[in-house]
C-alpha positions as CSV (number, residue, x, y, z in Angstrom):
1,M,28.5,32.9,21.0
2,G,29.1,33.3,17.4
3,E,29.4,29.5,16.3
4,T,26.0,29.0,18.3
5,S,24.0,31.9,16.1
6,S,25.9,30.5,12.8
7,W,24.3,26.8,13.2
8,F,21.0,28.3,14.4
9,M,21.2,30.5,10.8
10,Y,22.0,27.2,8.9
11,F,19.5,25.4,10.3
12,I,16.8,27.9,9.7
13,V,18.3,28.1,6.4
14,F,18.1,24.5,5.6
15,W,14.1,24.3,7.3
16,A,12.8,26.9,5.0
17,I,14.3,25.0,1.7
18,I,12.6,22.0,3.1
19,M,9.3,23.8,3.7
20,V,9.7,25.4,0.3
21,L,10.0,22.1,-1.2
22,A,7.1,20.7,0.6
23,M,4.8,23.6,-0.5
24,S,5.8,22.7,-4.0
25,V,5.0,18.9,-4.2
26,G,1.8,20.1,-2.3
27,G,0.6,22.5,-5.1
28,F,1.5,20.8,-7.8
29,F,-1.1,18.2,-6.5
30,M,-3.2,20.3,-5.9
31,F,-3.5,21.9,-8.7
32,R,-3.1,19.1,-11.0
33,K,-6.8,18.5,-8.7
34,F,-8.2,21.4,-9.7
35,L,-7.3,21.2,-13.4
36,K,-9.8,17.8,-13.0
37,V,-12.6,19.7,-11.4
38,L,-12.8,22.4,-14.7
39,P,-15.3,21.8,-16.8
40,M,-14.5,20.2,-20.5
41,R,-15.8,21.4,-23.8
42,D,-19.5,19.6,-22.7
43,G,-19.8,21.3,-19.4
44,K,-18.5,18.1,-17.5
45,S,-14.9,17.6,-15.6
46,K,-12.8,15.2,-15.6
47,L,-14.3,14.3,-11.9
48,D,-17.9,14.2,-13.0
49,W,-17.3,11.7,-16.0
50,Q,-15.1,9.5,-13.5
51,N,-18.0,9.4,-11.4
52,Y,-20.4,9.2,-14.1
53,W,-18.7,5.9,-15.4
54,V,-18.5,4.3,-12.0
55,D,-21.8,5.2,-10.8
56,R,-23.1,3.8,-14.1
57,S,-21.2,0.5,-14.2
58,R,-21.8,-0.2,-9.9
59,S,-24.2,-3.1,-10.4
60,M,-22.0,-4.7,-13.7
61,W,-19.4,-5.5,-10.8
62,G,-18.6,-8.7,-9.6
63,D,-16.5,-10.0,-6.8
64,D,-14.2,-11.6,-10.0
65,A,-13.6,-7.7,-11.1
66,K,-13.1,-6.4,-8.3
67,A,-10.2,-8.3,-7.0
68,L,-8.6,-8.2,-10.5
69,L,-9.0,-4.2,-10.0
70,D,-7.4,-4.7,-6.2
71,E,-5.0,-6.7,-8.0
72,L,-4.2,-4.1,-10.7
73,V,-3.9,-0.9,-8.3
74,S,-1.4,-3.3,-6.4
75,P,1.5,-1.1,-7.4
76,V,0.5,2.2,-6.8
77,P,1.3,4.2,-3.6
78,S,-1.0,3.5,-1.1
79,A,-1.4,7.2,-0.5
80,F,-2.6,7.4,-4.1
81,R,-4.2,3.9,-4.4
82,D,-8.1,5.3,-3.8
83,I,-7.8,8.3,-6.3
84,A,-6.0,5.4,-8.5
85,K,-8.4,2.7,-8.0
86,H,-11.5,5.3,-8.8
87,S,-10.0,6.4,-11.6
88,I,-9.0,3.0,-13.7
89,A,-12.7,1.7,-12.5
90,A,-14.6,4.6,-14.0
91,K,-12.3,3.6,-17.2
92,I,-12.9,0.1,-16.8
93,G,-16.5,0.7,-17.1
94,Q,-16.7,3.2,-19.6
95,V,-15.3,0.0,-21.4
96,A,-17.6,-2.6,-20.9
97,I,-21.0,-0.1,-20.8
98,E,-19.7,1.1,-24.4
99,Q,-19.2,-2.6,-25.4
100,G,-22.9,-3.5,-24.2
101,A,-21.8,-6.0,-21.7
102,E,-23.8,-7.0,-18.7
103,A,-21.1,-7.3,-16.5
104,V,-17.1,-6.3,-16.0
105,T,-15.5,-9.4,-17.3
106,R,-11.3,-9.2,-16.9
107,E,-11.2,-8.7,-21.0
108,H,-12.9,-5.0,-19.6
109,C,-10.3,-4.8,-16.7
110,I,-7.3,-5.5,-18.6
111,E,-8.5,-3.1,-21.5
112,G,-9.7,0.0,-19.3
113,Y,-6.6,-0.6,-17.0
114,I,-4.6,-0.2,-19.9
115,R,-6.5,2.6,-21.5
116,A,-6.7,4.4,-18.0
117,T,-2.9,4.5,-17.6
118,P,-0.5,7.2,-19.1
119,S,1.3,6.3,-21.9
120,R,4.4,7.4,-19.3
121,D,3.7,4.8,-17.3
122,Y,3.3,1.7,-20.0
123,R,7.1,0.2,-19.2
124,S,6.0,-0.3,-15.8
125,L,2.2,-1.7,-16.6
126,V,3.8,-3.9,-19.5
127,N,6.5,-5.6,-16.3
128,F,3.6,-5.3,-14.1
129,L,1.7,-7.8,-16.3
130,N,4.2,-10.1,-17.5
131,R,5.2,-10.5,-13.6
132,K,1.4,-11.2,-13.0
133,G,1.0,-13.8,-16.0
134,I,-1.8,-11.2,-17.1
135,D,-1.8,-11.7,-20.9
136,Y,-2.1,-8.6,-22.6
137,S,-2.0,-10.1,-26.3
138,A,-5.1,-8.6,-27.6
139,Y,-4.8,-5.1,-26.2
140,E,-1.0,-4.2,-27.3
141,H,-2.2,-2.1,-30.6
142,L,-3.2,0.2,-27.8
143,L,0.2,0.0,-25.9
144,N,2.0,1.2,-29.6
145,K,-0.3,4.7,-29.8
């Protein structure tokens, strides 16, 4: 009987550790989302600006640009792909609008993709662009910041 109760105690401790780790990971992502909702100095949050640029550029997206966006977000894990697609589309729309374009082009997609990617991920971004045969030479200066 003593052996069964010690096994059960170890099982409970193991399960408690797993639960604490799972709640920590979930809490980390919830906190990051909370930070995106906090207003910046201009009174709008990062999510407000993303929604603004996506809504403002919605009519500028053609089928080719949408297909390229889908291709660019393909390396993102499927659980996070929709969020990444929204933030990258916002940056692409911002680039296109600020350049005075009438439609989102391949060049806008590449530049916006690079600008939307955090610098810690530049190595995997460059590997992905090279694997897909996408020429990013005009935007290498963005990668050297």
